[in-house]
C-alpha positions, 0 to 999 in steps of 0.5 A, a space after each residue: 889632280 885626281 878625279 873621282 874615278 881615280 880616287 875610287 880606284 885608289 881607295 876601293 881596296 881599303 874596305 876589303 883589306 881593312 876589314 880583313 886586317 880587323 878580323 885578323 887582329 880581333 882573332 889574335 886578341 881573342 886568342 891572346 885574351 887581350 882587350 887592348 888588341 881587341 880595341 885595336 881591331 875596333 879602331 881599325 874597323 872604325 878607320 876602315 868604315 870612315 874610309 868607306 865613305 869617300 869610296 862610296 861617294 867617289 864611286 857614285 861620281 865615277 859612274 857618270 865618267 865611265 858610262 858610254 866613254 870607254 869601249 872596254 867597259 862592260 856597262 851591264 855590271 855597273 848597276 849591279 855593282 852600284 846597288 850592292 855597293 850601297 848595301 855594303 856601305 851601309 853594313 860597313 857604317 853600321 859595323 863602324 858605328 858599333 865599333 865606335 859605340 864599343 870603344 866609347 862605352 868600354 873606354 873606362 872598363 879595361 875589358 870588352 865583354 865577350 858578347 861584344 867581341 863575338 858580335 863584332 867578329 860576326 859583323 866583320 866577317 859578314 861585312 868583309 864578305 859583302 865588301 869582297 863581293 862588291 869588289 868582284 862586281 866592280 872588277 867585272 866592269 873593267 876586267 873581262 878575265 873575271 866575267 866567265 862563269 867557270 871555276 878558276 881551275 876549269 880550263 877555258 873552252 876552246 873555240 873549236 869545242 863541239 859541245 854545247 853547255 849541256 855537254 852534248 855534241 853539237 850537230 854541225 850544219 852542212 852547206 848544200 
């Protein structure tokens, strides 16, 4: 049987990917001027928001399972991930509620007003960014390869590098 940590690991990619797919579908709907495609995007957003609920709940339960139990887990990132996850969860559910209200209000009229579509696109972009950042913070808990403070194209500092962080040469201490 799957525990909450396993469930969290299985589901935690869906909010990022689902909101990204919803953005793509909405942009296609805007370009094609198809209200049906735009409504599909709203449905994807609604489904993604619903899936975000067990992602958040299982994440809360997972914290107790991993704290102090694994050597390769960096616990300093847990609180930051948890705090930002709450903000992302709230933002996703607001966006999902917005999509649900739009699907309900504009059920009979076949068209979605432009203000609604562009507001939904704006919400989706913000929420997708928040979810991606939340995922990055969560990844830092168990993935040391993404913890470094350098850009991906910068080479990793070598162990025998004689420069400090300011770029100045370090003075070597001599043994007397």
